[in-house]
C-alpha positions as CSV (number, residue, x, y, z in Angstrom):
1,X,0.4,-40.1,1.9
2,X,1.4,-38.7,5.1
3,X,-0.3,-35.7,7.3
4,X,1.7,-32.7,6.9
5,X,1.8,-30.2,9.6
6,X,3.0,-26.7,8.6
7,X,4.6,-26.5,12.0
8,X,6.5,-30.0,11.7
9,X,6.9,-28.9,7.3
10,X,8.9,-25.5,9.5
11,X,10.9,-27.3,12.1
12,X,12.4,-30.2,9.5
13,X,13.2,-27.2,7.0
14,X,17.2,-26.3,6.1
15,X,17.5,-22.6,7.9
16,X,17.0,-21.1,4.1
17,X,14.2,-22.2,3.7
18,X,12.9,-21.7,7.3
19,X,14.1,-17.6,6.6
20,X,12.6,-17.9,2.9
21,X,9.2,-19.1,5.1
22,X,9.7,-15.7,7.5
23,X,10.1,-13.2,4.8
24,X,7.2,-14.5,4.1
25,X,5.5,-14.2,7.0
26,X,6.6,-10.4,7.7
27,X,5.8,-9.4,3.9
28,X,2.0,-11.0,4.9
29,X,2.0,-9.5,8.2
30,X,3.5,-6.3,6.6
31,X,0.5,-6.1,3.7
32,X,-2.1,-6.6,6.1
33,X,-1.2,-3.7,8.0
34,X,-0.4,-1.3,5.1
35,X,-4.1,-2.8,3.5
36,X,-5.8,-2.1,6.6
37,X,-4.5,0.9,7.8
38,X,-5.0,2.9,3.6
39,X,-8.4,1.8,3.8
40,X,-9.1,3.3,7.1
41,X,-7.7,6.6,5.4
42,X,-8.6,5.9,2.3
43,X,-12.4,5.4,3.8
44,X,-11.9,8.7,6.3
45,X,-10.9,11.2,3.1
46,X,-13.8,10.0,1.0
47,X,-15.8,11.5,4.3
48,X,-14.9,14.7,4.3
49,X,-14.2,15.2,0.1
50,X,-18.0,14.6,0.9
51,X,-18.9,17.0,3.4
52,X,-16.5,19.9,2.4
53,X,-18.1,19.2,-1.0
54,X,-21.3,19.5,0.5
55,X,-20.9,22.8,2.0
56,X,-18.6,24.3,-1.1
57,X,-21.9,23.6,-3.3
58,X,-24.5,24.8,-0.7
59,X,-23.9,28.3,-2.2
60,X,-22.0,29.5,1.2
61,X,-19.6,32.5,-0.1
62,X,-16.6,31.2,-0.7
63,X,-15.1,33.5,1.0
64,X,-16.3,32.5,4.3
65,X,-15.4,29.4,3.5
66,X,-12.3,30.4,3.4
67,X,-12.2,31.8,7.1
68,X,-13.5,28.6,7.9
69,X,-11.1,26.1,7.0
70,X,-8.4,29.3,8.2
71,X,-9.7,28.6,11.6
72,X,-8.5,24.7,11.2
73,X,-5.9,24.9,8.9
74,X,-3.5,22.8,10.8
75,X,-6.0,20.1,10.5
76,X,-7.4,20.1,7.1
77,X,-7.0,17.0,4.6
78,X,-8.3,16.3,0.6
79,X,-10.7,18.7,-1.0
80,X,-10.7,21.4,1.7
81,X,-6.7,21.8,1.6
82,X,-6.6,22.4,-1.6
83,X,-9.8,24.7,-2.1
84,X,-7.8,26.8,1.0
85,X,-4.5,26.7,-0.5
86,X,-6.2,28.5,-3.9
87,X,-8.0,30.7,-2.5
88,X,-5.3,32.0,0.2
89,X,-2.7,32.2,-3.1
90,X,-5.6,33.7,-4.6
91,X,-6.6,36.8,-2.1
92,X,-2.3,37.6,-1.5
93,X,-2.0,37.4,-5.5
94,X,-5.6,39.5,-5.3
95,X,-3.8,41.6,-2.8
96,X,-0.7,42.7,-5.2
97,X,-1.6,42.4,-8.7
98,X,-5.6,43.5,-8.9
99,X,-4.9,44.3,-12.6
100,X,-3.7,41.6,-13.7
101,X,-6.1,38.7,-13.2
102,X,-4.6,36.3,-15.5
103,X,-2.2,35.9,-12.9
104,X,-4.2,35.8,-10.1
105,X,-5.9,32.6,-11.4
106,X,-2.8,31.8,-12.7
107,X,-1.0,31.6,-9.1
108,X,-3.9,30.0,-7.3
109,X,-4.6,27.5,-10.0
110,X,-0.6,26.1,-9.1
111,X,-1.0,26.7,-6.0
112,X,-3.5,24.1,-5.8
113,X,-1.4,21.4,-8.0
114,X,0.5,21.6,-5.6
115,X,-1.7,21.1,-2.5
116,X,-3.4,18.0,-4.6
117,X,-0.4,16.8,-5.4
118,X,1.0,16.6,-1.6
119,X,-2.6,15.5,-0.5
120,X,-1.6,12.3,-3.3
121,X,1.1,11.6,-2.0
122,X,-0.2,11.0,1.5
123,X,-2.9,9.1,0.1
124,X,-0.6,6.7,-1.9
125,X,1.8,6.4,1.4
126,X,2.9,2.5,1.1
127,X,1.1,1.4,-2.0
128,X,4.1,0.8,-4.1
129,X,5.6,-1.9,-1.3
130,X,2.5,-3.4,-1.6
131,X,3.0,-3.6,-5.6
132,X,6.8,-4.2,-4.8
133,X,6.1,-7.2,-2.4
134,X,2.8,-9.1,-5.1
135,X,5.5,-8.8,-7.9
136,X,8.6,-10.6,-6.3
137,X,7.0,-13.0,-3.6
138,X,6.0,-15.8,-5.9
139,X,9.7,-15.9,-6.9
140,X,11.0,-15.8,-3.2
141,X,8.1,-18.9,-2.8
142,X,9.9,-20.4,-6.3
143,X,13.1,-20.0,-4.9
144,X,12.1,-21.6,-1.7
145,X,10.9,-24.5,-3.4
146,X,13.6,-25.2,-5.4
147,X,16.1,-25.0,-3.0
148,X,13.7,-27.4,-0.8
149,X,13.4,-29.8,-4.2
150,X,17.3,-29.3,-4.5
151,X,17.4,-31.0,-1.0
152,X,15.4,-33.8,-1.0
153,X,16.6,-35.0,-4.4
154,X,19.9,-35.2,-2.5
155,X,18.5,-36.6,0.1
156,X,17.0,-39.2,-2.3
157,X,20.5,-39.9,-3.8
158,X,22.0,-40.7,-0.3
159,X,18.9,-43.2,-0.1
160,X,18.0,-41.1,3.2
161,X,14.1,-40.5,1.9
162,X,11.5,-43.4,0.4
163,X,10.3,-41.8,-2.9
164,X,10.2,-38.4,-4.6
165,X,6.8,-37.7,-3.6
166,X,7.8,-37.7,0.1
167,X,11.1,-36.2,-0.8
168,X,9.6,-33.0,-2.3
169,X,6.1,-32.6,-1.3
170,X,6.6,-31.1,1.7
171,X,9.1,-28.2,0.8
172,X,7.2,-27.1,-2.2
173,X,3.9,-26.6,-0.3
174,X,4.6,-25.4,2.6
175,X,7.3,-22.7,0.9
176,X,4.9,-22.2,-2.7
177,X,1.3,-21.9,-0.5
178,X,2.8,-18.6,1.2
179,X,4.3,-17.1,-2.1
180,X,0.9,-17.9,-3.5
181,X,-1.2,-16.1,-0.4
182,X,1.2,-13.3,-0.6
183,X,0.8,-12.5,-4.1
184,X,-2.9,-12.5,-4.2
185,X,-2.6,-10.2,-1.0
186,X,-0.5,-7.5,-2.5
187,X,-1.8,-7.5,-5.9
188,X,-5.5,-7.0,-4.8
189,X,-3.7,-4.1,-1.7
190,X,-2.2,-2.6,-4.6
191,X,-4.6,-2.2,-6.2
192,X,-7.2,-0.3,-3.5
C-alpha cells in the first residue's frame, strides 16, 4: 500500500472535492470556536447563578437585594436578571394596584417568564448551528467520497490507474475522514 499524505491527497483531488474538504474544515473551525465560546459563557453563567442564589437564600431582604441589583442593572444576567425584572414589575404593579394582589403576582410572574426566555435565547445562541452541521457533515463527506470514487473509476476505465484500491482509497479516506470528525465534534458540542 502506498504512503498517504493528506496534503498530497488534497492537491491531487478535483476542484469539487477540494471545495468539500474546505467546507468541512471551515465547519470544524467554526464549531470549535462556538464550542469554546459557549463553554466559557455557560461556565460564567453557572458561577453567576450560584453567587446570586447564595445571596438570595442568605436571608437578605428582597427589597435590599433589588436595590443592589438596580445599581448594576446594565450588567445583570441569568437568575439575577430574572429576579430584577420580576421584582421591578412587582413594585410597579403594587404601587398602581395595591388592592389587587393576584394581578400584581401575575404581572411579576409574566415579567420573569419574559426575562427567562431572553436569558435562554442568549445562552442558546449558535447551538442550532452545531446541530445542523453535525447532521449534514456526513452527507457532505459522503457526497465528496462518491464524487471522488466516480472520478477514480472513470480514470480506471481510461487505463490511468493500476487498480481500484489505488484509484479510490485516497478520495474516500480524505473526504470521509473530515466528515466523520466533523459529525462527532458538532454532535458533542450541540449536547452542551
